[in-house]
N, C-alpha and C positions, 0 to 999 in steps of 0.2 A: 116148741122152742128148742133150739140147738143147745146141747149142753157145752158149757165152756171147756176148752182144752186144758186150762190150768185153774185150779182153785186152791189157794193158800189161805189158811185161817190161823191167826195168832201163832205164827211159826217162830219157834225159839230154837237155836242150836248152839251148844257149848262144846268146846273141845278142852281136854285136859293137857295143860303144859307143865313145865317144871315148876312154876309159881302157883299152880292150881288151875281151876277151871277158867277158860276165857270165853266170854259171851260174844259170839260172832254174829248171830242173828237174834234180834230182840223184838219179836212181835210183829212179824210181816203179814199183812193182809193183801192179797192181790188176786184178781180174776182176769184171765186173758181168753179171749174168744178164738175159736178155731179160724185159721187162716190169716190171723194178724201177724204183723211184724212189729216187735217190741225191742227197743234198745234199753239197756241198763247202764246207767252212767253214774259216776261218783268218784271220790278220791280213792287211792289205794288204801286197802284195809277197810273199806266200807262194808264188805261182806258180799260183793257182786259174784265172785266165783263160787263161793260157798252156797249162795242161793241156787246157782246152776247145778251144783253137786247134789243139793237136796232134791231138786226137781228130777234128777236122773236116777235118784236112789243110791248114788255113790257115797252119800253122807246121810246118816240117820238123824232126824231132828230129835232134840231133847224133849220138846212137847209141841203141841199144835197139830195141824193137819195139812197134808199135801196130797192132792188129788190130781192126777194127770190122765187124760183120755179116759175119764170115767173110773179110774182105778185108785183106791186109797193105798198109797204106798206103804203105809205103816202096817198093813195087813199081810205083807209079802215077806217071806224069808229071803236069804241071799240068792238061792236058786231061782225064786220066783222073780226077784228083782232083775236078775240077768236075763231071764226070759222076756220080761216086760221091756227092758231096754232093747233087745233084739227086735221086738215086734213094733215098738211105738216111738223110740227115741234115737236120733242120730246126733253125735256130738263131734264138733270141730274144735280141736284144741290149738293153742298158739304154736306149740312145738311139734305139730304134725301127728306124732305118736304112731308112725308107721313101723311096721316090723322090718328091720333092716335086711334080714336074710330072705325076704319074700319079694317077688316082683310086684310091680304095681298092680297087675291083674290079680295076683294071689292076695294081696292086701285088701283089695276091694271085695273080693269074693269071700273072705274070711267070715264075716258075720252071716252071710247066707249059708255057707257050709255048716256053721254051728247050728243053724236052724233046720238043717237037713234038706235044703233046697237043691233038687237034682239039676236045676238050671243056673247054679250059682255062677259058673264062669261065663255063660252066655249073657246073663244079666250084668255081671261085672264089666265085661267087654263093652256093652252098650252104655254103661254109666261113665266109663272112661272116655268113650267117644263123645258123650254129651258135654264133657268138659275139655274137649279138643286134644285129648291125649291118646287117640287111637293108634298112633305110631310109637308110643312109649310104653305099651302094655308089658313088654318083657324086660323093662329096665328095673333095676333095683333102686331103692331110695337114694343111695349114695351116688347113683349116676344121673340123678335128676336135680334140677335147680330148686331153690326154696319155693318159688311160685309153683312149679310143677308138683312138688311134694304136697303143697297145700291143696292143689286141685285134685290130686289123688285122694287126699283126706275128704274133700267134698264129695267126690264120687262114692267113697265108702259110706259117708253119712247118709246120703240119699238113696243108695242102691236098694234098700228094703222098703222104700216109699214110706217112711215113718210119719206119724202125725205131728211130731215135734222135732225141730232142730235146735240144739243149743250150741251157740258159737261163742267161745271164750277168747276175746282178743285175736281173731283169726289172722289179722295182718300184722301182729306185733313183732314178728321176726322177719318181716319183708320190707324192702325198700318201698318208697311211696308210690311209684309207678306200678310195680308189681302187685302191691297191696290193693290198688284201685281196680286192676284187672281181676284179681281174685274176688273182690267184693261184687263187681258186676256180675261174675259168674254165680256167686252165691244167691244174689237177689233174682237172677234169671231162673236158677233151678228152684227157688222157693215159689215163683210165680207159676212155673210150669207144673210143679207138683201140687200147688195149693197148700203147702205146708205151713204150719205155725213156726215162726222164727223168733227166738230170743237171742239177742246179741249184746254181749258185754263189750264195751268199747270206750276208749278215751278220746276218740276222734269225734268232734262235734258234727262234722259233715256226714259221717257214717250214721250217727245217731239220728240226724234229721231226715234220713232216708226212710226211717221206719215210720209206721202208722202212729205210734206213740212212744214216749220216753218215760222210763221209770227212773227216778233219781234217788240214790241211796247215800246215806251218811251214817257212820257209826252203827251199822247193823239194822238201820230202820229206813223205812221210806221217808223221804223228805215230805213236809206238808204238801198236800195236794196229790201225793202218790203218783198216779199215772197222769202225764200231760200229753194231750194230743199235739 
């Protein structure tokens, strides 16, 4: 039997604010199989982004277990988590998070360079071509439209062929037409690579494109958890 790509058990995560601890995640249990596409929906403040951050190791749980691609994230130190992300996780943010002083090619090659890949720029060029940006490789982010910047971010997320892609409102800063184009690209890349995709979105149409929907409220899964 194939091991699930994501296994979350009784996940709690609290952050300390000015008024004391704030409980963001309150006992999440979730299993996602390899190759699935899953949307995470719910009101603002439900804990959707925090769940993605816990899955990437960018936020440490207060208690519970997070296992991704067979690795228990709680067993890793910060350096181990960074290596884990390079090897197994691609992240697409709402605000692109490109390095403004680097070209599109350099931005996409960056995670491969950190991993010591001697073919970093060859692979980065291929990844940009796969998103329709072969003629924009030498442009800086400030010279690209919002849609082009997000396509660079997609190329960067997929370039290392990760097991898991985490996308946090990837169309939130784009107009509707551009957002639809970017999402077509995202789902096309997911199918091409066979990657597991977890997508946070407020758009019901986008949520419905996924194999299943996880509904969150108040840091918990809604009754029923994952709905096909």
